[in-house]
N, C-alpha and C positions, 0 to 999 in steps of 0.2 A: 374094247369095251366089253364089260362083263354082263351087260344087260341083254335081254332078248329083243330089245328094240333096235331095228336096223337103221342105219343112216343111208342117205342117198348120195353121199359124197365120199370119194376116195381120199386118202391122205394127200395125194398129189393135187387133187382139185381143191382141197382145203388150203393147201399152201399157196396155190395160185390165187385163190380168192383173198387171202390175207395180204399177199403181195400187191394185188390190184388196188386195194383200198387203204393199205397201211404201208407207206413208203419205207418205213424202217424195217419191214420184213422182206423187202424186195432185193434180196442178196443174190449174187451169182452162185450157181451150183457148179463147183469145180470138180474135175476128175484128174487123176494122175498126180504129178508132183505138186501142182499148185494147191490141190485140196489139202495136202499134208502141210504145206508151208503155212497156209492161212490157219489151219487147225492148231499148229504148234504156236503161232503168234497169239491166237486167241487164248490158248491155255496159259501162255506166259503172261498175258495181260492180267488174267485172273490171279495167277500166282503172285505177281508183283503187288496187286491191290491187297491181297490177303497178308502178304509179308510186310508191307509198309504199315499196315494196321497193327499187326501182332508183334513185330520184332524191331522195327526201325522208327526213329523219329527224324523225318526228312523235312527240311525247310520248305514252306509252300512254294517258294520261287523255283524249287527243283522238282518237288513232287507233282505239282500241277502240269508243268511242261512235259514230264514223262508220261503222265496220264493222257495228255493231249497228243503226244507223239504216237502212242499206241492207237489212239482213236483215229487220227488223221491217216496214218499209214494203212490201217485196216479198212477204213472207209473207201479210200481210193482203189484198194484191191477188190473189195467185195461189192461196191455199188457202181453201176454203170453211169456214165455221164449223159447218155442219151438212150432212148428206147431201142435203137438199133444196136447199142453196145451191150445189151443184156445177152448173156450167153456164158459159155464155159471158158472163154478166152479173155484174159485180162487186158492185153494190149500194152505196147511199150510206153505209150503216153501216160497211162494210169500207173505203171510201175515208176516212171520218173516223178509223177506227182506224189506218189506214196513216199518215195525217198526224200523228196523236197519237204513234205510234211514232217517227216521224222527229223530231218536236218535242222529246220528252223526252230523246232522245239528243243533239240539237243544243244542248240546254240546257247540257250539259257543255261543249260546244265553245265556245259564246259567253260562258260565265261561268266559264271554267276557273280563272282566277286567284282569283276571288271564292270559288269552292267550296273551293279548296285552303286559303285563309286562314280560311274559316269552319268548318273541320273540327271536329266535335263541338259546334258552336254554330249549327246550321242554322236558316234562316228557315222561316216557314209555307209559303211558296211552294216552297222546297226540299223540304219534307216532302211536299207535294202532288204535285210532279213525280216524286219518288222512288217514292211509293206507286203512282202511275199506271204508272210504268215496270215495277215488279214485277208488277202485274196483267197488263200487256201481254205481258211475257215468258212468264208462266204460260199465257196463252191462246194465244200463238204456238206454244209447245211442244205444247200439247194438239192444235192443228190439224195440225202437221207430224209430230210424233214420236209422240203418243198420250197417252191418259189416265194410264197408270202413272207416268211421270216427273213429270207435273203434280201428281198426287196425293201422291207422295213428297215433292216440294218443299214443297207446302202443309203436309203433316204436320210437316216439319222447322221451318217457320216457326211453326206453332202450338206446337211443343215449345219453341222459343226463348222464347216469351211465357209459356207456362204451366209453366215449369221448376219453380217452388216447389211445384207440386201433383203432380209426378211421383213415382211410387213407387220405393223402394229406391235403387239406384245411379244411376238416371236423373234423380234430383232435382238441380236447380241453382238458382242465385239468380234466374234469369229476367232478361228485358230488356224495357224499355218499347218502345212502337211507334216512337218517335223513334230509339232506338238501333238497332232492327232495320232500319229503312229506311236510316238513315245507313250502317250497316255493309254492307247488301246492295247499295246503289247508289252510294254516294259514297266507297267505298274500292276498292282493287284486290284485295280478298279475297272479293268477292261476285260479282254479275253480270259485272262488268268484270275478274274475276280470271283465274287461270291458264288455265282451260278456254277462255274466249273469246280470251285472248291467243294460244293455240295455233291456234284457229280462224282468227284474223285474220292469221296468218303462214303456218306450215307447211301446215296442212290445206288452206286455200283454194287455194294454189298447186299442190299435188299433185293436187287434184281437177281443177283447170284443165288440168294436164298430161294427165290421163286423158281429158278432153273433147277435147283436140287430137288425141290418139292415135286416139280413136274416129272423129274426123272424117276421118282419112286412110284409114280402113277397116281398121285393125289388128285390130279385134275379129273381123271376117270372116276376116281372114288367119289369126288364131289357130285358127279352126275348120278351115280348109283345111290348115294345117301339121299340126294334130293328126291329121287324116284320113290324110295322107301318112305320118306317123310310126307311128301306131298302128292305122290302119284295117284292115290285112290280118291283124292278129294274132288269136289265138283270142278270140272275143267282142268283135271290134274296136270296134263303136260304144260299148260301155261304157268301154273304155280311151280312146277318143277323148274321151268326156265328162270323164274324169279329167284327161287331159292339157290339154284345151282350157280347163277351168275353172281349172286351176292357172295357165295363162297369163293368162286373163281377170282372175284375182285380182290380178295384178301391177299392174293399172291401175284396178281398181274396188274400192270398199269396201262394196258392197251385195251381200249374199247373194242377195236376191230378184232383183235386176237380172241377176246372173250366171246364175241359174237360167233365166230367161226368154230371155236372149240366146243362150246356147249350147244350152239344153234344147229350144228350138223345133225344132232339127234333130237333136240326139242322141237324144232320147227316142223319137220316131217310128222312128228307125233301130233302136234297141234292141228295141222292141216287134216290129218287122217280122222281126227276126232270131230272136226266140223268147224274149226275156226277159219275165218277168212284169211287169205294169204297175207294181205297187208297187216292184219291184226297180229297174226302169228309172228311175222317178221318184226313188227313194232315191239311186241312184248320182249323178244330176245334182245333187240337193239337197246331198248330203254334200260332193261335190267343189267345188261353188260356194261353200258355206259356208267350206270350208278356204281358199278364195282370199284371205280376209281376213288370214290369217297368213302369206301367201307374200310374202317380200321381192321387189323393193325397195319397192314401193308397197303397204304393208299397210293394214289398216283405219285409219280416222282415230284410233282410240284409241292406236295405236302412237306417234303424235306426242305425245299427252298423256303417255304413259308416259315418253318421253324427257325431257319437261319436269319431270314430277313427281320422277323419280329424279335428274335433273341430269346426264344423260350425252348425248353426241351421238346423233342418230338412227341413225347408222351402227352404233353398238353394239347398239341394239335390233334392227335388221335382221339383224345378224350372229348374234346370239343366237337369233333366230327361225328361222334357216335350216335347221338339222338337224331340229328338231321338225316343221317344215313338210314337209320331205322325207319324214320318217317317217309323217306323216299320209297323204300321197298314196300312199306305198308300201303302206300298210295297205289303202287302198281298192282299189288296183290288184290286190293279191294276192287280195282277196276276189272281185272281179269275174272274175279269171282262174279261180279255183276254181269259181265258179258256172257259168261258160261251159263248163268241162271237165265238170262234173257233168251239165249239160244237153246236152252234145255240140254246142255252138253253134260256127259257123264265123266267120271274119272276112269282111270285105267283099271283093268281087271287084275286079279292076283297073278294070273298067268302071264300078263304083260310086264310084270315087275321082276327085278332081280330077287334072289333068295335073301330074305330079311336077315336070317341068322348069319349068312356068309358076309353080308354087308357090315353088320354090327361087329363081327369079328375083326374087321379092319379099322375100327375106330381109333386104333393106336396111330394111324397115319396123321391124325389131327394133333398129336402131341407136340410136334415142332412149333405149330402155331400157338398152342397154349404156352409152351416154354418161352417163346419170344415175347409174348405179351407179359408173362411173369417177369422176365428179365427187365423189360422196360419199366414195369411198375416198381421194381426194386432199385430204380434209378441207375441201372447199368447203362452206359453210353449206347447210343443207337448203333454205332459201329460194332462194339463188342456184342451187343444183343443179336445183331445179324449173324455174326460168326458163330455164336452159341447156337443160333437157329440152324445154321448150315451143318454144324457138327451133330446136333441132335437129329437132323434129318437122316444123316448117314447111319447113326446108331439105331434109330427107330426103324429104318428100312431093313435093318439086319434081323429084325424079329421073325420075319417069314421069308422063305426062299424066293417067292415071286416079287418081293419088293427089295430084296437085298441088292446093294450096289457093288458091282465089281470095280476094279481099277479102271477098266475101260469106261464104265458108266460114269465114274467120278470125273474122268478127263472130259467126257462128252458134256457133262453138266458145266464144267469150268468153261469150256468153249462156248456152249450155248448162252451162258450168263454174260460172257464178254460180248458176244454178238448182239444180244438184246440191249446191251448198254450203249452201243455205238450211236444210236439215235439220240440218246440223252447227251452224250459227249458233244456231238455236233450241235445240238440245239442250245446247250448251255454255253458253249464257246461263242456261238453267234450271238446269243442273247447278251453275252458279256460286252460285246461291241455296243449294243443298244444302251445297256446300263452305263457303260463308260462315257458315252456321248451325253447322256442325261446328267451325269455328275459334272462333266466338263462345261456344259452350257447352261445348266440350271433349268432346262426345259421342263423337267418333271414338275417342279413347283409352279412354273408358269401355266402349264397345261391343267394342273389341278385347280389353280385359281380361275383359269378360264372356264373349266367345267362347272365350277360353283357359280360363276357369273352367268353362264348360259342357263343354269337352272334357277337363277334368281335367288340363290341361297337356300332353296327348298330341298330338304333331304330326299323326299320321294322322287323328285325330278332328277336329282343327282344320281340316285340309285338306278333310275330308269335309263339314263344316258350311259351309265357305266355298264349296265346289262347289255345294251345295244352294241357298245364298243367291244365288249368281250365276245359276243356272238359273231360280230363281223370279223374280228381277229381270228376267231376259231374256225373260219372257213378255210380249212386246209392247213392251219397252223396247229401243231400239237399242244396239248394242255400245258406242258412245261413252258414253252416259249410264250404262249398266250398269257399265262399267269405272270410271268416276269414283266411283260410289257404293261399289263393292266395294273399290276400291283405297284409299279413304280410311278404310275401316272394317276390312276383313279383312286387307289386305296388311300393315298394322302389326302385327297379331297374329302373322302368320307370321314377320315379321322378328324379333319378340321371342323366338320359339322357335328362332332361329338360322338361318333360311332366308335365303340371299343376296337382296338387295333386288330385283334384276332377276328372279330366279326367283319371288319372291313376287308381284310385279306381273304377270309373264307368266302365272302360274297363274290369277289372276282374269280376265285378258284372254282366255285360252283358253276358259274356261267361259262367259264372256259371249257369245262367238261361237257356241259349241256350242248355246246356248239357241235359236238359229234353227232347229235341226232336232230339238229335244227336245220331245215332246208334253207337255202338251196344246196349247200354243200354239207350233207349229213353223212359222213363216211361210215359210221357204224350202222346207220339205217340202210345205206346202200349195200353194204356187205350182207346184211340180213336179207335184203330184197333179192340178192344174188342167190341165196340158198332157197328162199321161198318162191322164186320166180314171180315176184310181185312187182308192181310199178314203184320205182325208187322214190320219186317225189311224194307219192301218196303214202308210201311207207314212212317217209320222214315226217309228214304231217300227223300220221297216226302215232308215231313215236313221241312227238311233241305233246300230243293230247294225253297220252298215257303218263308222261313225265311231268304232269302238272305240279306234282309235289316238289320236283326239283326247281321249278320256277317260283313256287310259293315259299319254300323253306328259307331261302336267303333273306327275303323280306321279313319273314317272321323273326329270324334270329338277330337281324339288325334292330328291329323295333323292340324285341324282347330277348336280350342276350342270355336269358335263363335257359333257352334251348341249347346253347353252347356251353352250359354249365359255368357261366361267367358271373361272378359276384351274386350267387344265388344260393338258396337252400335246396335241399333234396326235394321237399314237397312242392316248392315253386316249379322246379323242373318237371316233376311228375304231372303237375296240373297243366303246364304248357303242352306237354306231350299228349295228355288225354284230350284236351280241347282241340289240338291240331289233328289228332287221329279222327275224332268225331267229325271235325270239319272236312277231312279228306273223304270220309264215307259219304257226306252230303255232296261234295264236289264230284266224286266218282259216280254217284247215283244220277246226278244231273247230266253229266257228260255221256254216260252209257244209256240212260233212259230206263233204268230198272232199279227197284229196291226189293220189296217183298213181292211186287208185281210190276208190270210195265207201267211207266209213268207217261202221262200226256205232256205236251209242251209246257203248259202252265206249271205242272208239278215239278218238271225238270228245272224250270227257272227258280222256283221256290227252294228246291233242294240245293241248287248251286249257290244261291244267295245265302241260304242258311249256313252252308259249309264255309263260305268265305268269311262270314261274320264270326263263326266259331274259331276260325284260324287266326283272325286278327286279335292280338292280345288286348285284354280289357274286360272287366266284369260286365259292362253294359253290352258290348258286342257279343260276349259269350252267351249271355241270357237271351238276347234277341236271336242269335243263331240257333240255340237249343230249342226255342219256341218254334221256329220255322221247321227245323229238322223233325221235331216231335210231331208236328201237324202232318208233314209229308209221310213220315214213317207210319203213323197211326192210320192214315187213309189208305196207304199202300197195303198195310196189313189187313185192313177191312176188305179191300178188293181181292186180296189173295184168298181170304177165307170164303168170300162170296163166290169166287170162281172155283173153290175147292181145290186149290193148288197145294201140293205138299210143301210144307214150310221147311225146306232144307236150309239151314243157316250156317252149316260148318264151312268156314272159309279156309 
């Protein structure tokens, strides 16, 4: 790090913290021959993905099994089956499982024509291979992603078989083992279905793009740039955390990784300046979680959304832009009010990096600009990602300290493949869930059941969907969470007249927010580990700071203008203005400060005014503005009466 601000974590401690709260990062650290074997396999995985995009047209029934073969083989080598198995030795059982994983996938490749012609009339060997493949995918997901998704997929498989014995509307005719295996592994509607298809194309390449950016030091640069822009403002370190996490989120899909990467230096700074430990950790956790909704490189689920809805990825990124800005504006406002309430200063010039040196490295942002431009020119997402990777190498060559050697490029290829393994396991396992939904029709039944439970009322349906997403998010990554809720809850919202993008974005948002919502708030717990704060209290504080993330989905469902759907430029601007003003009121009410400290009654008025301003509609906007004006005017009067300096720079 080029700043003068020290961190209190070594690289090893950071890696351990990420591995503790992010299962996808908990890989074995090999030495000797095994280190090079896995390294070469990871590089080959990336080379294959790049080659299949640039040079070859491979049928999906061959490409997806090869993608899965790399994924399963590497998962069983790099991820331990038990806590005791974590270490530098892989063990013979894991080697056998890795070889089995590769074998069941290559079975598709070598007998492609035979499997296609035998559809619905599979041999005993086909059934054995398919059954083993399902078990290996479930175990791989358990190791990398966690128990919840494996348990859910297993329940869906059992439901498919025991359909005739299910109560009420859940009853169906059931399927025998042969049909379940055939549908789950020998069609493009199960393990090899849409989720894995997206993993094997868009997601892998964008993850690889992020790995190359990290290798040029852009992550460190984000921290320095954030310090220069926000460091000297009131409560500077907290605003640095917000700004840095928003930038980090453009290239990373992991909330926990974002927390540790930027939190290692922002959290100690916040604490040193006077922020409470829980608040400092919550600022970082909330901001880092919001990074998954920040275009252009959003969380992996955004690519799945584009495929499920059938729109270009650019449309998803464009729709996500204003809500993402609103989310970070909300956190920024609340950190500002907290700093004013506590009388905290910004950082001094001596505590900041050299401004001229930081600005000289602005070229490091060019790859992000280039990839956005490529998407806006309607270049496919895969090609845009590759253009971004190439531009990263070229831009990095501008200066000696960012120039990538052959070794650096190989390490980036390996790092990208390793980061993608969690997505491979999650999407393959989620494919089992999607496959059973299409086989049994349970998706439509659950959607209708959800509507009946809510009495056909949109708000209650939204509320139940939110609760389901938050519960599923307890230990389930955003990708898997989104796949499950989008196939069950999103159709219910669409039936009630919600635009499809808004319905899917609603489930996507709450799948992300689950990372900071107790009792299992992984991003908040990781931040608490750095801040030495109480985890549950940090999670509660993170939820409070992320109030915008809870409000924005309801806003864009009621007023799709926030998602730039069927609207004019001025309508979208008006929704953004009223929502931002509403967030100021909500923030003032929750923190207890505006231009001066607010008493309980003033806080209630500010919060109520903020909520009214956020709710779309002329009447609610006017009522909200009146309440906000009254609270602001009186707090301004109190500030002047107390002769407090009116620092308003946020």
